[in-house]
C-alpha positions in Angstrom: -40.5 217.6 141.0 -44.2 218.0 142.6 -46.4 220.8 141.9 -49.5 221.1 144.3 -52.9 221.6 142.3 -53.0 224.9 143.7 -49.9 226.2 142.3 -50.3 223.9 139.0 -53.8 225.6 138.3 -52.9 229.3 139.1 -49.3 228.8 137.2 -51.2 227.2 134.1 -53.6 230.1 134.1 -51.2 232.7 134.1 -49.4 231.0 131.1 -52.3 231.2 129.6 -53.0 234.7 129.9 -49.9 235.4 128.7 -50.0 233.3 125.6 -53.3 235.0 124.7 -51.7 238.4 125.2 -49.1 237.2 122.6 -51.3 235.6 120.3 -53.4 239.2 120.1 -50.2 241.0 119.3 -49.0 238.7 116.7 -52.4 238.1 114.6 -52.2 241.7 113.9 -49.0 241.0 111.9 -49.0 237.4 110.6 -52.3 236.0 111.6 -52.2 232.2 110.5 -48.8 231.5 111.2 -48.3 232.8 114.6 -51.7 231.8 115.6 -50.0 228.1 114.9 -46.9 228.8 116.7 -48.6 230.4 119.5 -50.9 227.1 119.7 -47.9 225.0 119.7 -46.4 227.1 122.4 -49.5 226.9 124.8 -49.6 223.1 124.2 -46.0 222.6 125.0 -46.0 224.9 128.2 -49.3 223.1 129.3 -47.6 219.8 128.8 -44.5 220.7 130.8 -46.8 221.9 133.9 -49.0 219.0 133.6 -46.2 216.4 133.5 -45.2 217.2 136.8 -48.8 216.9 138.3 -50.2 213.4 137.3 -47.7 211.7 135.4 -45.4 210.3 137.9 -46.2 207.0 137.6 -47.1 206.5 134.3 -45.4 208.9 131.7 -47.2 208.8 128.4 -45.3 207.2 125.7 -46.9 206.5 122.2 -45.5 203.0 121.9 -45.6 202.0 125.5 -47.3 198.4 126.2 -49.3 198.7 129.3 -48.1 196.2 132.1 -51.3 194.6 132.2 -51.4 193.7 128.7 -49.7 190.3 129.1 -52.4 188.8 131.2 -55.8 188.1 130.3 -58.5 188.3 132.9 -60.0 184.7 133.4 -63.8 184.3 132.1 -65.6 184.4 135.7 -66.5 188.0 136.7 -65.7 189.2 140.4 -68.8 189.1 142.6 -70.3 192.6 141.8 -74.0 193.1 140.8 -75.8 195.9 139.9 -77.5 196.8 143.3 -74.3 195.4 145.4 -70.5 195.5 145.4 -67.6 193.7 147.0 -64.1 193.9 146.9 -62.2 191.4 144.5 -58.4 190.9 145.3 -55.6 189.9 143.2 -52.5 188.2 144.5 -49.2 189.0 142.9 -48.2 185.7 142.3 -51.1 185.0 140.1 -50.8 186.8 136.6 -54.2 185.5 135.7 -56.0 186.9 138.7 -58.6 189.6 138.5 -57.5 193.1 139.5 -58.2 194.4 142.9 -61.1 196.5 143.2 -61.1 198.9 146.0 -63.7 201.6 147.4 -62.0 205.0 147.2 -62.7 207.0 149.9 -61.2 210.2 148.7 -63.1 213.7 149.0 -64.8 214.4 146.0 -64.5 217.6 144.2 -68.2 219.0 144.1 -68.8 217.8 147.8 -66.8 220.2 149.5 -65.0 223.0 147.8 -66.7 222.2 144.6 -70.3 222.8 146.2 -71.3 226.0 145.3 -75.3 227.1 146.1 -77.4 228.3 143.1 -78.2 226.9 139.8 -76.7 228.5 136.8 -75.4 227.5 133.3 -72.2 225.4 133.4 -70.7 224.3 130.2 -69.0 220.7 129.9 -67.9 217.8 127.5 -69.0 214.3 128.0 -66.8 212.6 125.3 -63.2 212.9 125.8 -60.6 210.5 125.3 -57.2 210.1 127.0 -54.0 208.2 126.4 -55.9 205.1 127.9 -57.7 205.2 124.6 -55.2 202.7 123.4 -53.5 201.2 120.0 -53.2 197.5 120.1 -50.5 195.6 119.3 -51.9 192.2 117.3 -48.7 190.7 117.1 -49.2 189.2 120.5 -52.2 187.1 121.5 -54.3 188.3 123.1 -53.7 192.0 121.9 -51.5 194.0 124.2 -52.6 197.8 124.5 -50.3 200.3 123.6 -50.5 203.6 125.7 -51.4 206.7 123.9 -51.5 204.7 120.7 -54.9 206.3 119.6 -55.6 209.4 121.8 -52.3 211.0 123.0 -52.9 213.1 126.3 -53.2 212.4 130.1 -56.7 213.2 131.6 -55.0 216.1 133.7 -53.8 217.3 130.1 -57.3 217.1 129.1 -58.9 218.8 132.2 -56.4 221.6 132.3 -57.7 222.3 128.5 -61.2 221.9 129.2 -60.7 224.4 132.0 -59.1 227.1 130.2 -61.8 226.9 127.7 -64.5 227.8 130.1 -65.8 224.4 131.1 -67.0 223.6 134.5 -67.5 219.7 133.9 -66.0 216.6 131.7 -66.1 212.9 131.5 -63.2 210.9 130.9 -64.7 208.3 127.9 -61.7 206.0 126.9 -63.4 203.2 124.7 -62.2 199.5 125.1 -60.8 196.4 123.8 -59.4 193.2 124.8 -59.4 193.3 128.5 -59.4 196.8 128.5 -61.7 196.9 131.9 -58.6 195.8 133.6 -56.4 198.7 132.2 -59.1 201.1 133.0 -59.2 200.1 136.7 -55.6 199.7 137.2 -54.1 202.3 135.3 -56.8 204.8 133.9 -58.9 205.5 137.3 -55.9 206.4 139.1 -55.2 208.7 136.1 -58.4 210.3 136.8 -57.9 210.6 140.6 -54.4 212.4 140.1 -56.3 214.7 137.6 -59.0 215.6 139.9 -56.4 216.6 142.6 -54.5 218.6 139.7 -57.2 220.7 138.4 -59.7 220.8 141.0 -61.4 223.8 139.2 -63.2 221.2 136.8 -65.7 218.5 138.1 -64.4 215.3 136.4 -66.9 212.2 136.2 -65.4 208.8 135.2 -67.0 206.8 132.2 -66.0 205.3 129.2 -67.1 205.3 125.5 -68.7 201.9 125.5 -68.1 199.7 122.4 -72.0 199.8 121.9 -73.5 196.0 121.4 -75.0 196.0 118.1 -74.4 199.8 117.4 -71.2 201.8 117.4 -70.2 204.0 120.4 -72.0 205.6 123.3 -70.7 207.9 126.2 -71.4 205.7 129.4 -71.4 208.3 132.7 -70.8 207.0 135.9 -72.4 208.9 138.9 -69.8 209.8 141.2 -69.4 207.6 144.4 -66.9 205.8 146.5 -67.1 202.6 144.4 -67.5 204.0 140.8 -64.2 202.0 139.7 -65.9 199.0 140.5 -69.1 200.1 138.7 -67.5 200.7 135.7 -65.4 197.6 135.9 -68.3 195.6 136.1 -70.0 196.9 133.3 -67.3 197.1 130.7 -66.2 193.9 131.5 -69.6 192.0 131.5 -71.0 194.1 128.4 -68.4 195.9 126.3 -68.6 194.3 123.0 -65.0 194.4 122.4 -64.1 193.2 126.1 -63.0 189.3 125.1 -60.9 188.0 122.5 -61.1 186.1 120.5 -64.5 188.5 119.7 -67.8 186.8 120.5 -70.4 187.5 118.1 -73.0 187.4 120.7 -71.7 190.5 122.6 -72.4 192.7 119.5 -76.2 192.4 119.4 -79.0 194.7 120.0 -80.3 192.1 122.5 -77.2 192.0 124.6 -77.5 195.8 124.5 -80.7 195.7 125.9 -79.2 193.1 128.4 -77.0 195.8 129.5 -79.4 198.5 129.7 -81.8 196.1 131.9 -78.5 195.6 134.3 -77.9 199.4 134.7 -81.5 200.5 135.3 -81.6 198.2 138.6 -78.8 200.1 139.7 -79.4 202.7 142.4 -78.6 206.0 141.0 -78.0 204.6 137.7 -75.6 205.6 134.8 -76.1 207.7 131.8 -76.0 206.3 128.2 -75.6 208.9 125.4 -75.3 207.6 121.7 -72.6 209.2 120.0 -72.2 210.2 116.4 -75.4 208.5 115.7 -75.9 209.1 112.0 -71.8 209.1 111.1 -72.4 205.6 109.2 -75.6 206.8 107.7 -75.2 206.7 103.8 -77.7 209.3 102.8 -80.4 211.4 104.2 -82.5 208.9 106.6 -80.6 205.9 105.5 -79.1 204.5 108.7 -76.6 201.5 109.2 -75.3 200.9 112.5 -77.9 203.0 114.5 -81.1 203.1 113.6 -84.4 204.8 115.2 -85.7 201.2 115.9 -82.7 200.8 118.1 -82.6 204.3 120.2 -86.4 203.6 120.5 -85.9 200.0 122.2 -82.8 201.6 124.3 -85.1 204.3 125.3 -88.1 202.0 126.1 -85.8 199.4 128.2 -84.1 202.1 130.3 -86.1 205.6 129.8 -83.8 206.9 132.7 -80.4 205.4 131.1 -80.9 205.9 127.8 -81.6 209.4 127.6 -80.1 211.0 124.3 -77.7 211.5 121.9 -75.0 213.8 120.3 -76.7 216.5 118.4 -73.2 217.7 117.4 -70.5 215.3 117.2 -66.8 215.8 117.7 -64.2 215.9 115.3 -64.9 219.1 114.1 -61.6 220.1 113.2 -60.9 217.3 110.8 -60.9 220.1 107.9 -58.0 222.1 109.7 -54.6 221.3 108.7 -51.9 221.7 111.5 -51.2 225.2 110.4 -55.0 225.9 110.8 -55.2 226.0 106.6 -58.1 224.3 105.2 -58.0 220.8 104.2 -60.2 220.8 101.0 -61.4 217.2 101.7 -61.9 217.3 105.5 -65.4 216.2 106.4 -66.6 217.9 109.8 -67.1 215.0 112.4 -65.6 212.7 110.3 -69.0 212.2 108.5 -67.7 210.7 105.2 -70.9 209.6 103.9 -73.7 211.8 104.5 -72.4 214.9 106.0 -73.0 216.9 109.0 -75.5 219.9 108.5 -74.2 222.8 110.2 -71.9 221.0 112.2 -75.0 218.9 113.6 -75.8 215.2 112.9 -78.7 214.7 110.7 -80.5 212.9 113.4 -80.9 216.5 115.4 -80.5 219.1 112.4 -83.4 218.3 110.2 -86.7 220.0 111.3 -89.3 217.6 111.3 -86.5 214.7 111.5 -85.6 212.0 113.7 -85.4 214.0 116.8 -88.5 215.8 116.6 -89.9 212.0 115.9 -88.7 211.4 119.2 -90.1 214.5 120.7 -93.5 213.8 118.9 -93.6 210.8 120.9 -93.4 212.7 124.2 -90.2 210.7 124.8 -87.8 212.7 126.9 -84.9 212.3 124.3 -82.1 215.0 124.7 -78.8 216.2 122.6 -75.8 217.4 123.4 -72.3 218.3 121.8 -68.8 217.4 122.6 -65.2 217.5 121.3 -64.8 213.5 121.0 -60.8 214.7 121.7 -58.3 212.3 121.0 -55.5 214.5 119.1 -55.5 218.2 118.7 -55.7 219.2 115.2 -52.3 221.4 115.5 -50.8 218.2 116.3 -52.2 216.3 113.3 -55.4 215.1 114.7 -58.8 215.7 113.9 -59.8 217.5 117.1 -60.4 220.7 119.2 -59.7 220.6 122.8 -62.6 220.3 125.2 -64.5 223.3 125.2 -62.5 225.0 122.5 -65.5 224.6 120.0 -68.4 222.5 121.4 -70.0 223.0 124.6 -72.9 221.4 126.4 -74.5 223.6 129.2 -76.4 222.1 131.7 -78.5 224.3 134.4 -77.2 222.9 137.7 -75.3 224.1 140.8 -71.7 222.7 140.4 -71.5 219.6 142.0 -71.8 215.9 140.7 -75.3 215.0 141.6 -76.6 218.4 140.0 -74.6 218.2 136.8 -75.7 214.8 136.5 -79.5 215.4 137.5 -79.5 218.1 134.7 -78.2 215.8 132.0 -80.6 213.2 132.8 -83.3 215.5 132.8 -82.6 217.6 129.8 -82.0 221.0 131.4 -79.3 221.4 128.6 -78.5 223.3 125.4 -75.8 223.1 123.1 -73.5 225.7 121.2 -70.7 225.6 118.7 -68.1 228.7 118.4 -69.2 230.2 121.8 -72.1 231.6 120.1 -74.0 231.5 123.6 -73.1 231.5 127.1 -76.7 231.4 128.6 -80.2 230.4 127.1 -83.6 230.6 129.1 -86.6 229.1 127.3 -89.6 229.7 129.5 -93.4 228.7 128.7 -96.0 230.2 130.8 -99.9 230.2 130.7 -101.0 233.8 130.0 -102.4 235.5 133.0 -101.1 233.0 135.3 -97.8 232.5 137.5 -95.5 229.6 137.2 -93.4 228.5 134.0 -92.0 225.5 132.8 -88.2 225.6 131.6 -85.8 223.6 129.1 -86.4 220.0 129.8 -89.5 220.9 131.8 -93.4 220.2 131.2 -96.0 223.0 131.5 -99.5 221.6 132.2 -102.2 223.9 130.9 -106.2 223.7 130.3 -107.2 223.1 126.3 -107.8 226.6 125.1 -105.3 228.5 127.3 -102.6 230.4 125.2 -98.9 229.8 126.2 -96.2 232.6 126.0 -92.8 231.2 125.1 -90.2 233.7 126.2 -86.6 233.4 125.1 -83.7 235.2 126.8 -80.1 234.6 126.0 -76.7 236.0 126.5 -74.4 236.7 123.4 -71.0 237.0 125.1 -69.4 240.2 124.0 -65.9 238.1 123.9 -63.3 236.3 121.7 -64.0 232.9 121.4 -61.0 230.3 121.0 -60.6 231.3 117.2 -60.0 235.1 118.1 -63.5 236.0 116.9 -66.3 237.3 118.4 -69.4 236.1 116.7 -73.0 237.2 117.1 -76.3 235.5 116.9 -77.9 236.7 113.5 -81.3 234.7 114.2 -83.3 232.9 116.6 -85.9 230.1 115.1 -88.6 229.0 117.2 -89.8 225.4 116.3 -93.0 223.5 117.3 -94.5 220.3 117.2 -97.2 218.1 118.2 -96.9 215.2 120.8 -99.1 212.4 119.6 -98.0 209.6 121.5 -96.0 206.6 120.9 -95.7 205.2 117.3 -96.2 201.4 116.2 -93.7 201.7 113.9 -90.3 202.4 115.9 -88.3 202.9 112.5 -90.1 206.2 112.0 -87.7 209.5 111.7 -90.3 212.1 110.6 -92.5 214.2 112.4 -94.7 216.1 109.8 -96.4 218.2 112.4 -92.7 220.0 113.5 -92.5 223.4 111.9 -90.5 226.7 112.0 -93.4 228.7 113.9 -91.0 231.8 113.9 -87.9 233.3 113.0 -86.7 236.2 114.9 -83.6 238.5 114.1 -82.2 241.5 116.0 -85.0 243.9 114.8 -87.3 241.7 117.1 -85.3 241.3 120.3 -85.0 243.8 123.2 -82.4 244.6 125.8 -82.6 243.2 129.6 -79.3 244.4 130.7 -76.6 242.0 128.7 -79.5 239.7 127.7 -81.8 239.5 124.3 -85.4 238.9 125.1 -88.4 238.1 122.7 -91.4 236.2 123.2 -93.8 234.2 120.9 -97.6 233.6 121.9 -98.9 230.2 121.0 -102.9 231.0 121.3 -105.5 228.8 122.1 -103.7 225.6 123.1 -105.7 222.3 122.4 -103.3 219.6 122.0 -100.1 218.2 123.6 -97.1 220.1 122.0 -93.5 220.8 122.3 -91.3 224.0 121.7 -87.5 224.1 121.2 -85.3 226.7 119.9 -82.6 227.1 117.9 -80.1 229.9 116.1 -77.2 230.7 114.2 -74.3 232.8 113.4 -75.2 232.9 109.6 -77.8 233.5 107.1 -78.8 229.7 106.1 -82.5 229.6 107.1 -82.2 225.6 107.6 -78.5 223.7 107.9 -77.4 223.0 104.8 -74.8 219.5 104.4 -71.4 220.9 105.2 -69.0 220.6 102.2 -65.8 219.1 102.5 -63.0 221.5 103.5 -65.4 224.0 105.4 -64.4 225.8 108.1 -66.3 224.8 111.0 -65.8 228.5 112.8 -68.0 229.8 109.9 -71.2 228.1 110.6 -72.1 228.6 114.1 -75.4 227.2 115.5 -77.0 226.6 118.8 -80.0 224.4 119.8 -81.8 223.9 123.1 -83.7 220.9 124.6 -87.2 221.2 124.4 -90.4 222.5 126.9 -93.1 220.1 126.4 -97.1 221.5 126.9 -99.3 218.9 128.4 -102.9 219.6 127.7 -105.5 218.5 130.6 
């Protein structure tokens, strides 16, 4: 059975609409149980549809060994450098040969029908696992990958669910392991190509969750190109800390990560690296282990156009939800079992005057994102929401590959949970003068100028994936001083940062569907930055999330900063 990408998309959307209607009817009678069954029904229907789209060659099996698992790559690398590319060819007779690395001359979505003029806010997710985030059979040497042994879904399944939950772009980020670069090239990349055809309504980047040397995990996003597959193959094979077996301690050092970043920065149109769940291993507030402020500063110093930020809100936000949507009293949002998330956000972001503010106070272009880290949906016993179901990273861009990547690199980004917002505009302008700077930009002013910060946002009058219509209860304007680079790279505070104003509904005015207010910074005499935060709740500051917290009850959004540069 073959289904065209057009008919598959149209059919799945039709089923999704029918499912939502059934959910709305049933929720009025028996909310919890019928919500669970409706969810299961939706997953089953979409699995049937997508199974015909992209799984013809490799049906998912929880215990399927990858065909490449019995042959390890030799120690030599293909002749691929960061700035040049060649084709490495494998012979069928040589089980130890390098995999064939081809340039794929497919027409990219985003370069034809995907290219749409005009920038707008586009929701996405840069941290999504497919069934090629594998388990490992350690009874053989080297360990053999077990397809769907960790994450369960095909790329097309992830893409369809992302599209149905309102995303315009996504990144496939499978993590590695022994010889995983070969599996990525020969199995995961063709799966992505099939998904691009099956689900053309969403732009799909190629990438991986880098097993980061000297740290934990990072999203590595490869710019879309005809040789994107060999680009990732080279980087994973050369620098992923778990690529070789037995493990090589020299590949798990910060120095090796800096070597990787040096290689990445030399690539024309370089990739992006975003630190994932940076504070998950912290033992207490400000007590970091695997990922430290010093380390992140060194990354940014080494490759400031590559290492550009971190997850503000980590994935695994459904860890406190049981399959029937009841609460697990022991579940920790984000899997943060030591020091918890704060309003669903990592402490490195959530604490006013904390690590993120210390980076901004140096004038660093260090941005935050949010994502799903989707492996297995909570209704199937996992800890995750579907891509876009709970967390969204919005970029202000044209809907094409280059535009989206440039917006991520440039910090033209805001993040939200629970669909609290769908649009956010933050502009800074000198009073009495034309021109303005927006999220991710820098406004240059004269000493003594007064700067008006205008905030406009769209709180959508629609239900989110939890069948609720949450509303913004308050918006905070946060300011801080920019004083230049610090001698001590371990610093994780910025004492100048403060909440300069808290704005409730009585301070907003209506402009059509938007809410608008402004804030005046008088007589600006020194470099500064402004960022915006808001919530659906009443907490003045995001408190540590207790075990068993319902994530839908505690929603926040954050903008990235606007910088003010005084001449």
